[in-house]
SEVEXRO-874686 format. One record per residue (C-alpha): x, y, z; residue in three letters; residue number from 1. Coordinates in pm, whole numbers. Layout:
residues N
[vopa [X; Y; Z]; "ALA"; NUM]
...
This chain:
residues 124
[vopa [-1106; -27; 107]; "MET"; 1]
[vopa [-1060; 207; 392]; "ARG"; 2]
[vopa [-979; -85; 630]; "ARG"; 3]
[vopa [-726; -216; 392]; "ILE"; 4]
[vopa [-559; 132; 338]; "MET"; 5]
[vopa [-537; 183; 717]; "LYS"; 6]
[vopa [-413; -170; 791]; "ALA"; 7]
[vopa [-117; -95; 557]; "HIS"; 8]
[vopa [-53; 262; 687]; "ASP"; 9]
[vopa [-165; 407; 358]; "GLY"; 10]
[vopa [-310; 747; 282]; "VAL"; 11]
[vopa [-478; 661; -42]; "GLY"; 12]
[vopa [-604; 362; -229]; "LEU"; 13]
[vopa [-745; 333; -578]; "SER"; 14]
[vopa [-1017; 78; -685]; "ALA"; 15]
[vopa [-794; -81; -950]; "ASN"; 16]
[vopa [-525; -160; -684]; "GLN"; 17]
[vopa [-772; -410; -552]; "LEU"; 18]
[vopa [-875; -537; -892]; "GLY"; 19]
[vopa [-1201; -332; -904]; "LEU"; 20]
[vopa [-1296; -193; -1242]; "SER"; 21]
[vopa [-1446; 130; -1101]; "HIS"; 22]
[vopa [-1288; 470; -1150]; "ARG"; 23]
[vopa [-1277; 548; -788]; "PHE"; 24]
[vopa [-1034; 617; -507]; "PHE"; 25]
[vopa [-1019; 695; -135]; "ILE"; 26]
[vopa [-776; 920; 49]; "ALA"; 27]
[vopa [-733; 1042; 407]; "GLU"; 28]
[vopa [-523; 1340; 521]; "ASN"; 29]
[vopa [-537; 1527; 857]; "ASN"; 30]
[vopa [-815; 1310; 971]; "ARG"; 31]
[vopa [-1044; 1410; 673]; "LYS"; 32]
[vopa [-1162; 1125; 461]; "PHE"; 33]
[vopa [-1229; 1147; 77]; "TYR"; 34]
[vopa [-1404; 905; -156]; "ALA"; 35]
[vopa [-1420; 1023; -506]; "ILE"; 36]
[vopa [-1573; 859; -814]; "TRP"; 37]
[vopa [-1470; 969; -1173]; "ASN"; 38]
[vopa [-1198; 1210; -1041]; "PRO"; 39]
[vopa [-1045; 1467; -1274]; "GLU"; 40]
[vopa [-811; 1744; -1209]; "ILE"; 41]
[vopa [-966; 2068; -1326]; "SER"; 42]
[vopa [-702; 2304; -1213]; "LYS"; 43]
[vopa [-327; 2249; -1156]; "ILE"; 44]
[vopa [-49; 2471; -1033]; "SER"; 45]
[vopa [251; 2558; -1245]; "ASN"; 46]
[vopa [466; 2518; -930]; "LYS"; 47]
[vopa [589; 2172; -834]; "SER"; 48]
[vopa [781; 2007; -561]; "ALA"; 49]
[vopa [986; 1690; -547]; "THR"; 50]
[vopa [920; 1458; -250]; "GLU"; 51]
[vopa [964; 1093; -164]; "GLU"; 52]
[vopa [670; 865; -240]; "GLU"; 53]
[vopa [588; 500; -175]; "GLY"; 54]
[vopa [294; 290; -278]; "CYS"; 55]
[vopa [87; 15; -115]; "LEU"; 56]
[vopa [115; -171; -463]; "SER"; 57]
[vopa [494; -184; -436]; "ILE"; 58]
[vopa [586; -234; -69]; "PRO"; 59]
[vopa [933; -124; 37]; "GLY"; 60]
[vopa [1002; 73; -285]; "VAL"; 61]
[vopa [1048; 453; -257]; "PHE"; 62]
[vopa [1140; 727; -502]; "GLY"; 63]
[vopa [1155; 1098; -555]; "GLN"; 64]
[vopa [852; 1228; -763]; "VAL"; 65]
[vopa [786; 1582; -879]; "SER"; 66]
[vopa [424; 1679; -862]; "ARG"; 67]
[vopa [223; 2006; -872]; "SER"; 68]
[vopa [192; 2167; -525]; "ILE"; 69]
[vopa [-181; 2251; -576]; "ALA"; 70]
[vopa [-475; 2101; -772]; "VAL"; 71]
[vopa [-844; 2125; -785]; "THR"; 72]
[vopa [-1001; 1777; -810]; "LEU"; 73]
[vopa [-1362; 1727; -929]; "THR"; 74]
[vopa [-1568; 1417; -920]; "GLY"; 75]
[vopa [-1865; 1257; -752]; "LEU"; 76]
[vopa [-1921; 1179; -383]; "ASP"; 77]
[vopa [-2075; 858; -242]; "LEU"; 78]
[vopa [-2417; 975; -332]; "ARG"; 79]
[vopa [-2336; 1080; -686]; "GLY"; 80]
[vopa [-2326; 1451; -600]; "LYS"; 81]
[vopa [-2064; 1666; -784]; "LYS"; 82]
[vopa [-1777; 1762; -561]; "VAL"; 83]
[vopa [-1473; 1982; -599]; "SER"; 84]
[vopa [-1177; 1979; -361]; "HIS"; 85]
[vopa [-889; 2234; -366]; "LYS"; 86]
[vopa [-584; 2059; -232]; "ALA"; 87]
[vopa [-238; 2182; -155]; "THR"; 88]
[vopa [85; 2016; -37]; "GLY"; 89]
[vopa [49; 1653; 71]; "PHE"; 90]
[vopa [-314; 1617; -10]; "LEU"; 91]
[vopa [-251; 1739; -364]; "ALA"; 92]
[vopa [27; 1480; -388]; "ARG"; 93]
[vopa [-208; 1205; -264]; "ILE"; 94]
[vopa [-481; 1309; -522]; "PHE"; 95]
[vopa [-220; 1308; -809]; "GLN"; 96]
[vopa [-84; 969; -696]; "HIS"; 97]
[vopa [-421; 806; -685]; "GLU"; 98]
[vopa [-548; 960; -1008]; "LEU"; 99]
[vopa [-219; 817; -1173]; "ASP"; 100]
[vopa [-325; 477; -1052]; "HIS"; 101]
[vopa [-657; 510; -1227]; "LEU"; 102]
[vopa [-478; 607; -1540]; "ASP"; 103]
[vopa [-247; 302; -1532]; "GLY"; 104]
[vopa [62; 495; -1400]; "ILE"; 105]
[vopa [268; 385; -1103]; "LEU"; 106]
[vopa [477; 637; -916]; "PHE"; 107]
[vopa [792; 446; -1026]; "THR"; 108]
[vopa [702; 546; -1386]; "ASP"; 109]
[vopa [780; 907; -1277]; "LYS"; 110]
[vopa [1028; 858; -990]; "ALA"; 111]
[vopa [1395; 927; -976]; "THR"; 112]
[vopa [1636; 789; -711]; "ASN"; 113]
[vopa [1432; 473; -672]; "ILE"; 114]
[vopa [1534; 261; -372]; "ARG"; 115]
[vopa [1426; -47; -200]; "GLU"; 116]
[vopa [1403; -104; 174]; "GLU"; 117]
[vopa [1402; -456; 295]; "SER"; 118]
[vopa [1077; -547; 465]; "LEU"; 119]
[vopa [1063; -742; 788]; "PRO"; 120]
[vopa [1018; -1114; 737]; "VAL"; 121]
[vopa [738; -1262; 948]; "SER"; 122]
[vopa [805; -1624; 1058]; "ILE"; 123]
[vopa [488; -1828; 1110]; "GLN"; 124]
C-alpha cells in the first residue's frame, strides 16, 4: 500500500480504496509513517479550517473541505498494540480524510467549489 501511495504522490491510503475489506489506513506526513487498524477519533477540535483536498480515488478532482484542525486518533498498530495520535493541521486533515474513506464517505460528499483539472494523457 505504501508503494502505491507514494507512486501516486499521495499522503494517505485506506484499505478499501484498494478493494481490501480491512478497517485500516496508512498515512505519511513530515517523513513520519502511520499504519492504523480500527481507527477512531476519540477527541475532535471545535475549530475547523477549510482547505483544498484531492483524492487518489478521484484523480484530477479537487474541492474545498472543512475539517477540524485537531483530532486525537486511536487504533491499533502493526503489532496489535493500542496507539493514540494527537494530530493538528495537515495530519489531522489526512486522518479525517482516510477515516471518512473507511466510513464510505468521499471528500466530494463534503466539498464545495469542486473542480476538475485535466490530467496529462500518456501516449503508448
